[in-house]
C-alpha positions in Angstrom: 7.8 0.8 26.1 10.2 -1.9 26.7 13.5 -1.7 24.8 14.2 -4.8 22.7 16.5 -7.2 24.0 20.2 -7.1 22.6 19.6 -10.9 21.4 16.2 -9.9 19.5 17.9 -6.8 18.0 21.1 -8.6 16.7 18.7 -11.4 15.3 16.6 -8.6 13.7 19.8 -7.2 12.2 21.0 -10.6 11.0 17.8 -11.3 9.2 17.7 -8.0 7.7 21.3 -8.7 6.3 20.2 -12.1 5.1 17.1 -10.9 3.3 19.6 -8.2 1.5 21.8 -10.8 0.6 18.9 -13.0 -0.9 17.8 -10.1 -2.8 21.0 -9.1 -4.2 22.4 -12.7 -4.9 19.6 -15.1 -4.7 18.9 -17.7 -1.8 21.2 -20.4 -3.3 24.3 -18.3 -3.7 23.8 -16.8 0.0 26.3 -18.2 2.4 26.7 -17.6 6.3 29.7 -15.8 5.5 27.8 -13.2 3.2 25.3 -12.8 5.9 28.0 -12.2 8.6 29.9 -9.9 6.5 26.6 -7.8 5.4 25.6 -7.7 9.1 29.1 -6.8 10.4 29.3 -9.7 12.6 31.4 -12.7 13.2 30.1 -15.9 11.5 29.8 -17.8 15.0 27.6 -14.8 16.2 25.2 -15.2 13.0 24.9 -18.9 13.8 24.2 -18.1 17.6 21.7 -15.6 17.2 19.9 -16.7 14.0 20.9 -20.4 13.6 21.8 -22.1 10.4 20.8 -21.4 6.8 17.3 -23.4 7.2 16.5 -21.4 10.5 17.1 -18.3 8.7 14.9 -19.4 5.8 12.2 -20.2 8.0 12.5 -16.6 9.8 12.7 -15.1 6.5 9.1 -16.6 5.5 7.9 -15.3 9.1 9.3 -11.9 8.0 7.3 -12.0 4.8 4.2 -13.0 6.5 4.3 -10.2 9.1 5.0 -7.7 6.4 1.9 -9.0 4.3 0.0 -8.8 7.5 1.1 -5.2 8.1 0.1 -4.4 4.7 -3.5 -5.9 4.9 -3.8 -4.0 8.1 -2.9 -0.6 6.6 -5.0 -1.1 3.6 -8.5 0.2 3.2 -11.3 -1.5 5.6 -11.5 -4.9 4.6 -14.0 -6.1 7.0 -17.6 -7.5 6.4 -19.3 -8.9 3.1 -19.4 -5.3 1.6 -15.4 -5.0 1.5 -14.9 -7.3 -1.5 -14.2 -4.5 -3.8 -11.7 -3.0 -1.6 -9.8 -6.4 -1.1 -10.1 -6.8 -5.1 -8.7 -3.3 -5.7 -5.9 -4.2 -3.3 -4.9 -7.8 -4.6 -4.9 -6.4 -8.2 -3.1 -3.2 -7.3 0.0 -2.9 -5.0 -0.2 -5.6 -2.8 1.9 -7.9 -5.0 4.1 -4.8 -5.9 6.8 -4.7 -3.2 10.0 -5.7 -5.3 11.8 -7.0 -2.1 8.9 -9.4 -1.3 8.3 -10.5 -4.7 12.1 -11.2 -5.4 12.4 -13.3 -2.1 9.1 -15.0 -2.7 10.3 -16.0 -6.3 13.6 -17.4 -4.6 11.4 -19.4 -1.8 9.3 -20.9 -4.8 12.2 -21.9 -6.4 13.9 -23.7 -3.6 10.5 -25.2 -2.3 10.6 -27.4 -5.5 13.3 -29.5 -4.0 12.7 -28.7 -0.3 9.4 -30.2 1.2 9.8 -28.5 4.6 10.0 -25.0 2.6 7.0 -26.1 0.4 5.0 -27.1 3.6 5.8 -23.9 5.2 4.8 -22.0 2.2 1.7 -23.8 1.8 0.7 -23.2 5.7 1.5 -19.5 5.1 -1.0 -19.3 2.2 -3.5 -21.2 3.5 -3.7 -18.8 6.7 -3.6 -15.7 4.5 -6.7 -17.3 2.5 -8.5 -18.2 5.6 -7.9 -15.0 7.1 -9.2 -13.0 4.1 -12.2 -15.2 3.6 -13.1 -14.5 7.5 -12.7 -10.7 6.9 -15.2 -10.8 3.9 -17.7 -12.9 6.0 -20.4 -11.5 8.5 -18.9 -10.9 12.1 -18.9 -13.9 14.3 -19.6 -16.4 11.5 -17.5 -18.6 9.6 -16.9 -18.2 5.8 -19.1 -20.2 3.6 -17.7 -22.3 0.5 -18.6 -19.4 -1.8 -16.9 -16.7 -0.1 -13.8 -19.0 0.4 -13.7 -20.2 -3.4 -14.2 -16.5 -4.3 -11.3 -15.2 -2.2 -9.0 -18.4 -3.6 -10.0 -17.2 -7.0 -9.2 -13.3 -6.5 -5.8 -14.1 -4.7 -4.8 -16.5 -7.5 -6.0 -13.9 -10.1 -3.6 -11.1 -8.3 -0.7 -13.6 -7.8 -1.0 -14.8 -11.5 -1.0 -11.3 -12.8 2.1 -10.5 -10.9 3.8 -13.4 -12.9 2.6 -12.5 -16.1 3.8 -8.8 -15.5 7.3 -9.8 -15.0 7.0 -11.0 -18.9 5.6 -7.9 -19.7 2.2 -9.2 -20.1 -0.9 -7.4 -18.7 -4.5 -7.0 -19.3 -5.8 -4.5 -22.2 -7.8 -2.7 -19.9 -6.7 -3.0 -16.3 -10.1 -1.4 -15.1 -12.1 -4.4 -16.6 -9.9 -6.9 -14.8 -10.6 -5.1 -11.3 -14.3 -5.2 -12.4 -14.1 -8.8 -13.0 -12.3 -9.3 -9.9 -15.3 -7.4 -8.1 -17.8 -9.8 -9.5 -16.1 -12.5 -7.9 -16.5 -11.1 -4.3 -19.6 -9.2 -4.5 -21.7 -12.1 -6.1 -19.9 -15.2 -5.1 -23.4 -17.4 -4.6 -24.6 -16.2 -8.1 -21.5 -17.4 -9.7 -21.4 -20.5 -7.8 -24.9 -21.4 -8.8 -24.0 -20.6 -12.3 -21.2 -23.1 -12.3 -22.7 -25.9 -10.5 -25.8 -26.1 -12.7 -25.8 -29.0 -15.1 -26.0 -28.1 -18.6 -29.1 -29.1 -20.3 -28.8 -31.9 -22.7 -29.3 -31.4 -26.5 -31.6 -33.7 -28.4 
C-alpha cells in the first residue's frame, strides 16, 4: 500500500485542526492563525497546503460527505427495495447522532444563509445523498421512480427534522412509533402516493 504524500498528509492534519477549531469556537470565529496554532504549523504553510478560509470550508464539506458515505457503507445492508426499514432505522437512529458532524453542519447552515456559494455546495451534497439513497432502494439496474425518490426525501427530512427538535429537548412520545411510520414511507410508497394524489370527493 502506497504511503500518503507529505503534502496530502500535511493537508489532512490542517483540515483536522480546522475542524477542531470550528467545533470548539464556531466557524465565524475561526481564523487562519487559530488553525495554524492548532495544527502546529506556520500560517504560510496552512495557506500553501490548504488554501484560504473559503478553500478550507469547501474541503470541510467534502470531509462531511466522505464521513457520511462511510457511515452509510458501514451500516446494515441498504440495497434493493427490501432495505427500506433498515434505512428508516438508520436515519431515525444514529446517522444524525455524530456530535462533531452535527456541530459542523449547523455552522455550515448558518453561514450558508449569507454565502450563496456555500448554500449551493450544501444543496449539491444533499441532492447527491438523496439520489444515492433512492438508487439504493430501487431494483438493481433501474432508475428510482418518483414514489421512491419522494419516500426517501420524506424519510431524510424526518430524520433531519428530528435532530433539530432533539436539540430543543423535543422528541416523539413513543420513538418506536416514529420508526414504524417511517417504515411505511419506504415499504409502501406507491400506496401513499395514490392516497395523496386521489382528489377529494365533492360533498353535495
